[in-house]
DOPA-656303 format. One record per residue (C-alpha): residue number from 1; residue in three letters; chain; x, y, z. Coordinates in steps of 0.05 Angstrom, whole numbers, plus 5000, padded with zeros to 4 digits. Example, Ala and Ser with C-alpha at 12.3 -4.5 7.8 and 13.67 -1.06 7.14 Angstrom:
% residues 2
+-----+------+-------+------+------+------+
!  nr ! rest ! kette !   c1 !   c2 !   c3 !
+-----+------+-------+------+------+------+
!   1 !  ala !     A ! 5246 ! 4910 ! 5156 !
!   2 !  ser !     A ! 5273 ! 4979 ! 5143 !
+-----+------+-------+------+------+------+
//
This chain:
% residues 193
+-----+------+-------+------+------+------+
!  nr ! rest ! kette !   c1 !   c2 !   c3 !
+-----+------+-------+------+------+------+
!   1 !  met !     A ! 5037 ! 4559 ! 4505 !
!   2 !  ser !     A ! 5021 ! 4615 ! 4457 !
!   3 !  ile !     A ! 5038 ! 4688 ! 4466 !
!   4 !  asp !     A ! 4963 ! 4704 ! 4462 !
!   5 !  his !     A ! 4953 ! 4661 ! 4523 !
!   6 !  leu !     A ! 5006 ! 4700 ! 4561 !
!   7 !  arg !     A ! 4972 ! 4766 ! 4542 !
!   8 !  lys !     A ! 4907 ! 4747 ! 4577 !
!   9 !  asp !     A ! 4893 ! 4775 ! 4646 !
!  10 !  leu !     A ! 4909 ! 4733 ! 4706 !
!  11 !  ile !     A ! 4851 ! 4731 ! 4755 !
!  12 !  ile !     A ! 4860 ! 4726 ! 4830 !
!  13 !  asn !     A ! 4798 ! 4713 ! 4873 !
!  14 !  ala !     A ! 4822 ! 4729 ! 4943 !
!  15 !  asn !     A ! 4792 ! 4730 ! 5012 !
!  16 !  leu !     A ! 4827 ! 4789 ! 5046 !
!  17 !  val !     A ! 4811 ! 4800 ! 5120 !
!  18 !  gly !     A ! 4747 ! 4761 ! 5112 !
!  19 !  gln !     A ! 4724 ! 4798 ! 5050 !
!  20 !  pro !     A ! 4722 ! 4770 ! 4979 !
!  21 !  leu !     A ! 4756 ! 4812 ! 4925 !
!  22 !  cys !     A ! 4771 ! 4797 ! 4852 !
!  23 !  phe !     A ! 4834 ! 4824 ! 4820 !
!  24 !  his !     A ! 4855 ! 4822 ! 4748 !
!  25 !  thr !     A ! 4929 ! 4829 ! 4737 !
!  26 !  thr !     A ! 4982 ! 4815 ! 4684 !
!  27 !  trp !     A ! 5054 ! 4797 ! 4674 !
!  28 !  gly !     A ! 5102 ! 4854 ! 4691 !
!  29 !  leu !     A ! 5064 ! 4875 ! 4754 !
!  30 !  phe !     A ! 5087 ! 4853 ! 4823 !
!  31 !  ser !     A ! 5063 ! 4784 ! 4844 !
!  32 !  pro !     A ! 5015 ! 4772 ! 4787 !
!  33 !  arg !     A ! 4997 ! 4700 ! 4804 !
!  34 !  ala !     A ! 4976 ! 4709 ! 4876 !
!  35 !  ile !     A ! 4973 ! 4760 ! 4932 !
!  36 !  asp !     A ! 5043 ! 4760 ! 4961 !
!  37 !  glu !     A ! 5060 ! 4739 ! 5032 !
!  38 !  gly !     A ! 5081 ! 4809 ! 5055 !
!  39 !  thr !     A ! 5014 ! 4839 ! 5032 !
!  40 !  leu !     A ! 4975 ! 4785 ! 5067 !
!  41 !  leu !     A ! 5013 ! 4796 ! 5132 !
!  42 !  leu !     A ! 5004 ! 4872 ! 5128 !
!  43 !  leu !     A ! 4929 ! 4866 ! 5117 !
!  44 !  glu !     A ! 4921 ! 4816 ! 5173 !
!  45 !  tyr !     A ! 4952 ! 4862 ! 5225 !
!  46 !  leu !     A ! 4932 ! 4930 ! 5197 !
!  47 !  asp !     A ! 4883 ! 4971 ! 5239 !
!  48 !  val !     A ! 4836 ! 5006 ! 5191 !
!  49 !  arg !     A ! 4785 ! 5058 ! 5215 !
!  50 !  asp !     A ! 4719 ! 5067 ! 5180 !
!  51 !  asp !     A ! 4734 ! 5140 ! 5161 !
!  52 !  asp !     A ! 4809 ! 5136 ! 5146 !
!  53 !  val !     A ! 4838 ! 5179 ! 5090 !
!  54 !  thr !     A ! 4889 ! 5130 ! 5065 !
!  55 !  leu !     A ! 4947 ! 5133 ! 5016 !
!  56 !  asp !     A ! 4973 ! 5067 ! 4988 !
!  57 !  met !     A ! 5043 ! 5080 ! 4961 !
!  58 !  gly !     A ! 5064 ! 5033 ! 4904 !
!  59 !  cys !     A ! 4995 ! 5001 ! 4898 !
!  60 !  gly !     A ! 5010 ! 4952 ! 4842 !
!  61 !  tyr !     A ! 4943 ! 4923 ! 4819 !
!  62 !  gly !     A ! 4911 ! 4945 ! 4885 !
!  63 !  pro !     A ! 4906 ! 4889 ! 4937 !
!  64 !  val !     A ! 4927 ! 4932 ! 4997 !
!  65 !  gly !     A ! 4889 ! 4996 ! 4981 !
!  66 !  leu !     A ! 4826 ! 4962 ! 4955 !
!  67 !  ser !     A ! 4822 ! 4918 ! 5016 !
!  68 !  ile !     A ! 4827 ! 4981 ! 5058 !
!  69 !  ala !     A ! 4773 ! 5014 ! 5016 !
!  70 !  gln !     A ! 4727 ! 4955 ! 5029 !
!  71 !  arg !     A ! 4739 ! 4961 ! 5105 !
!  72 !  ser !     A ! 4737 ! 5038 ! 5106 !
!  73 !  arg !     A ! 4671 ! 5052 ! 5072 !
!  74 !  asn !     A ! 4664 ! 5123 ! 5101 !
!  75 !  gly !     A ! 4736 ! 5140 ! 5084 !
!  76 !  gln !     A ! 4776 ! 5152 ! 5021 !
!  77 !  val !     A ! 4833 ! 5112 ! 4992 !
!  78 !  his !     A ! 4884 ! 5141 ! 4945 !
!  79 !  leu !     A ! 4926 ! 5089 ! 4909 !
!  80 !  val !     A ! 4989 ! 5113 ! 4874 !
!  81 !  asp !     A ! 5043 ! 5079 ! 4833 !
!  82 !  lys !     A ! 5095 ! 5103 ! 4783 !
!  83 !  asp !     A ! 5074 ! 5049 ! 4734 !
!  84 !  phe !     A ! 5017 ! 5067 ! 4687 !
!  85 !  leu !     A ! 4998 ! 4994 ! 4678 !
!  86 !  ala !     A ! 4990 ! 4986 ! 4754 !
!  87 !  ile !     A ! 4943 ! 5046 ! 4755 !
!  88 !  glu !     A ! 4901 ! 5020 ! 4697 !
!  89 !  tyr !     A ! 4892 ! 4953 ! 4732 !
!  90 !  thr !     A ! 4878 ! 4985 ! 4800 !
!  91 !  gln !     A ! 4824 ! 5030 ! 4770 !
!  92 !  ala !     A ! 4791 ! 4970 ! 4735 !
!  93 !  asn !     A ! 4796 ! 4928 ! 4799 !
!  94 !  ala !     A ! 4764 ! 4983 ! 4840 !
!  95 !  gln !     A ! 4706 ! 4986 ! 4791 !
!  96 !  arg !     A ! 4702 ! 4910 ! 4787 !
!  97 !  asn !     A ! 4694 ! 4907 ! 4863 !
!  98 !  gly !     A ! 4646 ! 4966 ! 4868 !
!  99 !  leu !     A ! 4694 ! 5008 ! 4910 !
! 100 !  thr !     A ! 4674 ! 5080 ! 4895 !
! 101 !  asn !     A ! 4715 ! 5107 ! 4954 !
! 102 !  ala !     A ! 4781 ! 5088 ! 4919 !
! 103 !  gln !     A ! 4817 ! 5128 ! 4866 !
! 104 !  ser !     A ! 4884 ! 5113 ! 4834 !
! 105 !  tyr !     A ! 4933 ! 5157 ! 4797 !
! 106 !  leu !     A ! 5005 ! 5161 ! 4774 !
! 107 !  ser !     A ! 5054 ! 5190 ! 4825 !
! 108 !  asn !     A ! 5127 ! 5179 ! 4839 !
! 109 !  gly !     A ! 5124 ! 5180 ! 4914 !
! 110 !  phe !     A ! 5084 ! 5242 ! 4934 !
! 111 !  ser !     A ! 5097 ! 5280 ! 4869 !
! 112 !  his !     A ! 5024 ! 5281 ! 4847 !
! 113 !  val !     A ! 4988 ! 5269 ! 4913 !
! 114 !  pro !     A ! 4944 ! 5330 ! 4929 !
! 115 !  ala !     A ! 4980 ! 5373 ! 4981 !
! 116 !  asp !     A ! 4916 ! 5386 ! 5020 !
! 117 !  leu !     A ! 4896 ! 5313 ! 5029 !
! 118 !  pro !     A ! 4886 ! 5302 ! 5104 !
! 119 !  leu !     A ! 4920 ! 5234 ! 5108 !
! 120 !  thr !     A ! 4905 ! 5192 ! 5170 !
! 121 !  leu !     A ! 4938 ! 5128 ! 5144 !
! 122 !  val !     A ! 4996 ! 5116 ! 5097 !
! 123 !  val !     A ! 5011 ! 5044 ! 5078 !
! 124 !  ser !     A ! 5061 ! 5010 ! 5033 !
! 125 !  asn !     A ! 5090 ! 4942 ! 5016 !
! 126 !  leu !     A ! 5159 ! 4971 ! 5007 !
! 127 !  pro !     A ! 5201 ! 4940 ! 4952 !
! 128 !  ala !     A ! 5272 ! 4926 ! 4976 !
! 129 !  lys !     A ! 5304 ! 4947 ! 4910 !
! 130 !  val !     A ! 5285 ! 5021 ! 4905 !
! 131 !  gly !     A ! 5339 ! 5043 ! 4954 !
! 132 !  asn !     A ! 5343 ! 5073 ! 5023 !
! 133 !  glu !     A ! 5346 ! 5144 ! 4995 !
! 134 !  phe !     A ! 5277 ! 5137 ! 4964 !
! 135 !  phe !     A ! 5249 ! 5110 ! 5030 !
! 136 !  gln !     A ! 5278 ! 5170 ! 5068 !
! 137 !  ile !     A ! 5245 ! 5218 ! 5019 !
! 138 !  met !     A ! 5180 ! 5181 ! 5023 !
! 139 !  phe !     A ! 5179 ! 5180 ! 5099 !
! 140 !  his !     A ! 5195 ! 5254 ! 5103 !
! 141 !  asp !     A ! 5141 ! 5272 ! 5052 !
! 142 !  ala !     A ! 5091 ! 5226 ! 5087 !
! 143 !  arg !     A ! 5104 ! 5261 ! 5154 !
! 144 !  glu !     A ! 5093 ! 5329 ! 5120 !
! 145 !  arg !     A ! 5025 ! 5307 ! 5092 !
! 146 !  met !     A ! 4999 ! 5267 ! 5152 !
! 147 !  val !     A ! 4952 ! 5299 ! 5202 !
! 148 !  pro !     A ! 4969 ! 5295 ! 5276 !
! 149 !  gly !     A ! 4954 ! 5225 ! 5301 !
! 150 !  ala !     A ! 4960 ! 5194 ! 5231 !
! 151 !  arg !     A ! 4997 ! 5128 ! 5223 !
! 152 !  ile !     A ! 5046 ! 5102 ! 5172 !
! 153 !  val !     A ! 5048 ! 5027 ! 5167 !
! 154 !  val !     A ! 5096 ! 4989 ! 5122 !
! 155 !  val !     A ! 5115 ! 4918 ! 5109 !
! 156 !  thr !     A ! 5186 ! 4901 ! 5088 !
! 157 !  ile !     A ! 5231 ! 4841 ! 5082 !
! 158 !  asn !     A ! 5263 ! 4826 ! 5150 !
! 159 !  gly !     A ! 5330 ! 4850 ! 5125 !
! 160 !  leu !     A ! 5304 ! 4922 ! 5123 !
! 161 !  arg !     A ! 5272 ! 4923 ! 5192 !
! 162 !  asp !     A ! 5332 ! 4957 ! 5228 !
! 163 !  phe !     A ! 5335 ! 5011 ! 5174 !
! 164 !  ile !     A ! 5260 ! 5023 ! 5179 !
! 165 !  lys !     A ! 5265 ! 5028 ! 5256 !
! 166 !  arg !     A ! 5322 ! 5079 ! 5251 !
! 167 !  ser !     A ! 5286 ! 5119 ! 5196 !
! 168 !  phe !     A ! 5219 ! 5121 ! 5232 !
! 169 !  asn !     A ! 5253 ! 5143 ! 5297 !
! 170 !  glu !     A ! 5291 ! 5197 ! 5260 !
! 171 !  thr !     A ! 5231 ! 5222 ! 5219 !
! 172 !  phe !     A ! 5173 ! 5211 ! 5267 !
! 173 !  gly !     A ! 5207 ! 5205 ! 5335 !
! 174 !  asn !     A ! 5175 ! 5137 ! 5347 !
! 175 !  tyr !     A ! 5172 ! 5066 ! 5320 !
! 176 !  lys !     A ! 5131 ! 5005 ! 5335 !
! 177 !  lys !     A ! 5141 ! 4935 ! 5308 !
! 178 !  ile !     A ! 5070 ! 4909 ! 5295 !
! 179 !  lys !     A ! 5089 ! 4838 ! 5273 !
! 180 !  gln !     A ! 5150 ! 4800 ! 5250 !
! 181 !  gly !     A ! 5140 ! 4738 ! 5209 !
! 182 !  lys !     A ! 5192 ! 4690 ! 5182 !
! 183 !  ser !     A ! 5205 ! 4734 ! 5121 !
! 184 !  tyr !     A ! 5170 ! 4801 ! 5132 !
! 185 !  thr !     A ! 5163 ! 4855 ! 5186 !
! 186 !  ile !     A ! 5106 ! 4904 ! 5195 !
! 187 !  ser !     A ! 5129 ! 4971 ! 5223 !
! 188 !  met !     A ! 5089 ! 5032 ! 5245 !
! 189 !  ala !     A ! 5102 ! 5104 ! 5265 !
! 190 !  val !     A ! 5053 ! 5159 ! 5285 !
! 191 !  arg !     A ! 5056 ! 5233 ! 5271 !
! 192 !  glu !     A ! 5050 ! 5260 ! 5342 !
! 193 !  asp !     A ! 5048 ! 5335 ! 5329 !
+-----+------+-------+------+------+------+
//
């Protein structure tokens, strides 16, 4: 196998929540060969409203946020990642799939997310390796930016579910387990005030 072969984009044709999407990706991005199990579980159980203003934290090449953009045609989806390559691929994948209600940009957590964005949904496939401190900052910042009634929905490995439950209860005053699979858990909290 030549190095030139490895430099070529990997192409994933996926059917996400009944909708076909095409993703180009590359080595070095999360789960470049296929949509990962946590993302698939999250999308299967995620309630998306037609007019949601969504933030996808740590978007990678875009499977979560772009699937939401396809289901939320009268809404907006902001996809952020701290990796410039992820943002390049997400932008190209949004164009490739004709999703004009999605925009992606570099941001470490909420550092470059517009302060006046009226978020109704925050989603993330949380990576286990970034550390609990980063999650606590992210949850606090999410709560500050979410409008009353907005939801935050995350998928994590099962080993993090107790931490997420405690953190959501501390930050939002509520927690709901949406679904627990054999490896992943989907958790939700709502900004109530």
